[in-house]
N, C-alpha and C positions, 0 to 999 in steps of 0.2 A: 404392434402395443398397444394394450386397452388405453383407458386415461388412465383409469386407477394406477396401472403399471409406471407410466408413465410419472403419474403423478410422486408416485413412491421414489422412484429410480429420480427424478428430479426433486425430492428432500431429500436422500441419502449423499448425493452429489453435493448438495447445501454443507449437509454435515461434513461432510471432509472436504471443505474448502476452508469452513471455519474452523475445523480442527489445525487442517494443514498452517495454514495462516496464522493464529494463535502460540501456535508450537513454536513461530519464528523467533519471538522475542526472549523466550528463555533460552533456547539454542542458542543467539545473541551473547547472552551473558555468560551463555557455556566456553565458547567459539573465543570471546575476550581474557579466557584466563589464560589462552598462548599465543594469542595473536595478538594485534596491536588493530586497533579501530579499521585502520585503510586499509591495511593486508588480510582482513577479516574479508568485508567488503569485495575485493577482488578476486579473492579464493571462490566466496558465493558464486560472486557472477559467472568465472570461470567456469564452475559446474553447472550452473544454469545452462548455459549457453550449452558443455557439452549435453547437458539433457533434450535441451530445445532442440540442437541440432538433429540427434538421434530420431526425434519426434519429427522434425520436418523431411529427414532420410525418406521418413514410412509415409507420408502422409501429401507432400510435396508441399512447396509454399512458394508463393508471390513475390517475385524481385520488385520491388515498388521502381519509377520509373525513375529516371537521374534527375529530375524537375522536383523531388519529394526525398534525396538522398540530405540532403541541410535539415528536413525536418527530424530525418529519422535519428540522427545525428543529436543534436538538441534535445527529443526525448531520449535517448540515451545518455545524455551527461546531465539533462535534471531528472526526469526519473529512475536512472539508475545507479551511476558512479556518482555521483552529489547524494542523491537518498542514499545509498547503502552506506555512504563514511559519514554521512551527516549522523545518520540514525544510532552507527555501532560508538559511534565517538559522544555521541550523549547515551548512549547505556553504560559506560565508565561508570558514570555517576549516578543515573537515575535507575530504580529498580526497573528489572522487565515488564511487571507490569501495568506500575505509573507510567512505561513510553508507550504501553499500548493503550493506554485510554488517550494520550496526547495526539497521537498519529490519527487517532478516530477524527481529529478537527479536522483533519487532508480537505473535506469538501468544500467545508469553506474560502481555506484558498482555493478552491476549482473556481466559486464565485465572481472570487475579488480578479482571478485571471481573466473571468472569462468577461468583466465588466470592462477592464484593460482593454483585452487582444481583441473581444471580440460583439467590444459594446453591447451587450446585454446589461439590461438592467438588475441593479443589484440593491437599489433604496428598501424594498419591501424585505429584504433578508437581513437590514442591519439590526430589526430586536434580537432574532438567530442569533446572530455574528455574534451582538453582543454577549448574549449569555452564554455561549460557548468558550465564548476567552477568559468571561471572568471563571468557569468551571476551571479551564486552562491553569489560570492566574495558581487560582487556591490548590491543582497540583500540584503547580511549581514551587508554591509555599512549601509544602510537605513534604518537600526532599529538604529544604535545608538552605543554607545558604550554597553552596556548592553544587547540589544539585539542583538549586533554583538555577543556576547556570546550565546545567546538563541538559534541563528542561527547557532552555531555550533554544539548548542546539538542537533537541527533538523538535521543537516546534518547526524550527527551519527545513528539517529534513521533511516535516508534514506538508508543510508550503512549495517546497520539490513535487512532491506527491501531487499535489493539489495541479498545481503548475504544468505538471507531465498531461494529464488530465486534461488539459487544454487543447497543450501540445501535440498531443498524437490525437486528436480527435479528428480531423481532418485526411491525417493518413489511415484511421482503422478506415472510413467511409471507405479510402479510394481503392484498398487492398488487402481490407479484413482485418477482423478482431488479431485473429493470432500470428498472420505476419508484421501486422502492426509490432504486436509484444517483443517477439522472437526478434527483428534484426533492432529495436532499437536495447532490447538485453545482450546482444551480438556488440553494438554500437559500443552502450555503456562497458562491454567487459576491455574493448580496444581504447577506452579512454582510463581505464582503471588500473591499465597493463602496467603503468609506471611503479606501483607497488609490489604488485607480482613478486619482484626480488627478495625485499623486504619481508613475504608472506613466506619464502622460501628458508629465508634466514629464520623466520620465525619458527616453521616448521622443524628445526633441529630438534627443540628443546619442548618444543608442545607436548601435552598429555593425551593420551588417546582422545580423550573426552572432547578436547578441541576440534579434534579429527572427523570423530562423529556429528558433532554440530554442525559442521561443514558441510554432511551429509546431506544431512535434514534440510537446512537452507536451503541447499543449491536442487535437491532431487525432491525432497518430500514439499517441504513450502513456497518453492517457485515453480516448478515442473510439474508438479502430480497436485499439488491447488492451484494452478491456473486452467490445468485438464479437466478438474471438476469444475470448475467455476464454470467454463465453457458448457459441457454438458447442461450446469443447472440453468444456464441462462435460456436453452435451447427448450427446456420441460417446465419452465417454471414463469411465472410474473417476472418484471422488472422490478416492481412494489414489493414481492414476497424477499426475491433474492437480495433486494439494498435492505430490506429489513433485519435480513440473516447475519448483513456486518455489522450490525449494531452488536452482536455476540461476540463476536475476535478479542474486544476486549475484558470483557467476561471471563470467556475460556482462557484468556491470555493469564490473567491476577489468577486461575485457578490452578494450570498449569505452573505457575512461577511459585504459586506455594508448594507446591507438590513436589519439582523436578528442585526447585532451588533453597523452599526454604522462607518462602519472601512472604511475609506477609503483611499487606495491607494498610495502612495507616486510616481513621476514618475522615481525615480529610482528604484524604485521595482518594477517597468512595467515592463521596459527596462532591467533590471537583468533577471528579470522573462521570456523574451522573448528570450535571451538569452541562459540561459538556458536550454528551449525546443529548441532551435534551435539546440541546442548542444545533448541533445538526440534525434532528430528526425537523423539526420547526422551520429550519433553512427549506429543507425538502418538501414541506407539504405550503411550504410559500409559494401565492401564484403569485408565477414574473407577469402574468399579462397588464397593463396596464389598460388606468379606466379607457373605454373604449377604443380599444386596443383589436380586430381581428383573431378570430379564436385560432386564425394559426400559429401565433406566437405563441401562443399556449403550450401547443402541440411541439411545436419548432423546440423548445424548453424541456419538454417530456423527452423527445428524444436526446438533447443533449445528457440528460441525465442516464439514459439507456446507453450510448454510446461511452460514454466512461466510465461505466459498470464492466460491459464487456472487457476493454482494457484498464481494469484496477490494477494498481503497480500490487505486489505481494508485498507483505509486512518485510 
């Protein structure tokens, strides 16, 4: 395959990833018409687990050593079970497009978690973090009091996603990005399984559109989205793929407008722009302190690369 063909296929994979992950936000709102939040989250994880299992049967998968099982379970709890449940609970009152803007702040929580768990310096990132959280506050305020409470729940989901990136990084380095993601999804599904009986109960009266939404969430947004992301990472630079992720909330707002008729408020758009700008500032802030060896900066770049490879689907 020529360089031009690689670049073209990488662009197509990136566009597919953005569309798949952006579609999750309006799909969640549709799924909530028939399922309670935690039941919907468990249903999505179950479908995603089956889809990833099919992929694993075809391509094979590495089983993590016993010493890594605890980390895989923790990654599943934080990045799958809690993330899905909190995001879907928040979207009960927060519009899909607005939720996508808030989830875009997840890298900030990765920085904070890395500072606490990995002792990585975060002081230089504080201005960007302050800007992003100011934007997130505007987004929350635009939703009113009830929606503002829901916005806090969505931010909690973003915190889970950001923490997941840090927790799963050593696992991905040990066994690979796809196995780390698959095992965390399977662990998250098991942990979410107590909500499956509720999902069965909800299914008796759920509209057909809610079942379509679950299929979109599990197959399109999770399995296909991750597959496309893996292709994109193998054929495009980390900088390019990371930059493309900033389009997810934009596309999500357009899809929510088309699919659900949700028109974003001016305040929400401004707040979202500030939040994304803050994330961009954080990602462009050099983490190497004055006088530190260049390897520190290189390690920081590898951290972002690894967290990108194991990105949690929205």
